[in-house]
C-alpha positions in Angstrom: 3.2 -32.6 -21.2 1.8 -34.5 -18.1 -1.8 -33.6 -17.4 -1.1 -32.4 -14.1 1.7 -30.1 -15.8 -1.1 -28.9 -17.9 -3.3 -27.9 -15.1 -0.8 -25.5 -13.7 -0.6 -23.9 -16.4 -4.4 -23.2 -17.3 -4.1 -22.0 -13.3 -1.0 -19.6 -14.1 -2.6 -18.0 -16.5 -4.1 -16.1 -13.5 -4.9 -12.0 -13.9 -5.8 -9.3 -11.5 -8.9 -7.7 -12.4 -10.3 -5.0 -10.1 -9.1 -6.3 -7.7 -9.5 -9.7 -7.9 -8.0 -13.2 -9.6 -9.3 -13.8 -12.3 -9.2 -16.6 -15.9 -9.9 -15.6 -19.0 -9.1 -19.3 -20.3 -11.9 -20.6 -17.9 -15.0 -20.3 -18.8 -18.5 -21.4 -16.9 -20.9 -21.9 -19.3 -24.7 -21.5 -17.0 -27.8 -19.5 -18.0 -29.6 -16.5 -17.2 -33.2 -16.5 -15.3 -34.6 -16.0 -19.6 -32.6 -19.4 -19.9 -30.2 -16.9 -22.2 -26.9 -18.6 -22.4 -24.2 -16.5 -20.1 -20.3 -17.0 -19.8 -18.4 -16.2 -17.2 -14.8 -16.3 -16.9 -13.9 -18.0 -13.1 -12.7 -15.5 -10.4 -11.5 -15.2 -7.1 -11.7 -12.2 -5.0 -8.4 -12.5 -2.2 -10.3 -12.2 0.8 -12.2 -15.4 0.4 -9.0 -16.8 0.0 -7.8 -15.7 2.7 -10.8 -15.7 4.9 -10.5 -19.4 3.9 -7.0 -20.0 4.0 -5.2 -21.1 7.3 -3.5 -19.2 9.5 0.0 -19.1 10.2 0.0 -20.6 14.1 3.6 -19.7 14.7 3.5 -16.3 13.6 2.6 -14.1 17.3 1.1 -10.6 16.1 -2.5 -10.9 14.6 -2.1 -6.9 14.2 -4.3 -7.0 11.1 -6.5 -9.1 11.9 -7.6 -7.3 15.2 -7.8 -3.9 13.0 -10.3 -6.0 10.8 -12.4 -7.5 13.2 -12.6 -3.9 14.7 -13.5 -2.4 11.8 -16.2 -5.1 10.8 -17.5 -4.6 14.8 -17.9 -0.8 13.6 -19.8 -1.2 10.9 -16.9 0.4 8.6 -15.6 -0.8 5.1 -12.2 -0.9 4.7 -12.4 2.3 2.3 -14.2 4.4 5.3 -11.3 3.2 7.2 -9.0 4.5 4.6 -10.9 8.1 4.7 -10.8 8.7 8.2 -7.4 7.4 8.7 -5.3 9.2 5.4 -4.8 5.5 4.0 -6.1 4.3 1.0 -8.3 1.2 0.7 -5.4 -1.0 -0.8 -3.3 0.5 2.4 -6.0 -0.7 4.6 -6.5 -5.0 3.0 -2.8 -5.4 3.0 -2.5 -4.2 6.7 -5.7 -6.4 7.5 -4.3 -9.7 5.1 -0.6 -9.3 7.4 0.7 -8.8 3.4 2.7 -5.3 4.5 4.3 -3.7 7.7 3.3 -0.6 9.0 5.0 2.4 10.9 3.8 3.0 14.7 2.5 6.4 13.6 0.6 5.3 10.4 -0.3 2.3 13.1 -1.7 5.1 15.7 -3.7 7.1 12.7 -5.7 4.1 11.7 -6.5 2.9 15.3 -7.4 6.8 16.6 -7.9 8.3 14.0 -10.0 5.1 11.9 -11.7 2.7 14.3 -11.7 6.2 17.2 -9.9 3.8 19.4 -6.6 3.6 21.6 -3.5 2.1 21.3 -1.6 0.9 23.9 1.3 -1.3 23.7 3.4 -3.8 26.1 6.7 -4.8 26.1 6.4 -7.9 28.4 
């Protein structure tokens, strides 16, 4: 097998643990503050991966980004916004990362109920 193919096989063994991509087959050896050996697994938070990615310049509507920026400006967590708008943290994350569509009624609940803002739509 080619070395590159081996590398791909290693990374294809990813698991999602507590919302984080984790590779239990890739170990990171280090020591703690007392010089005791510690083993960690390679992991990657999907939000970090998204924030480090290059946005699609062809996307016209950045609704998820607008919600995320407003939520952060208000000092709200995804969990807090979800509770205020009657949705789940997972759904808020999907919306903010443009991984899910959204119904207008749900959008209104998030914007007005969760963020305390007013939604205006314009067709130009």
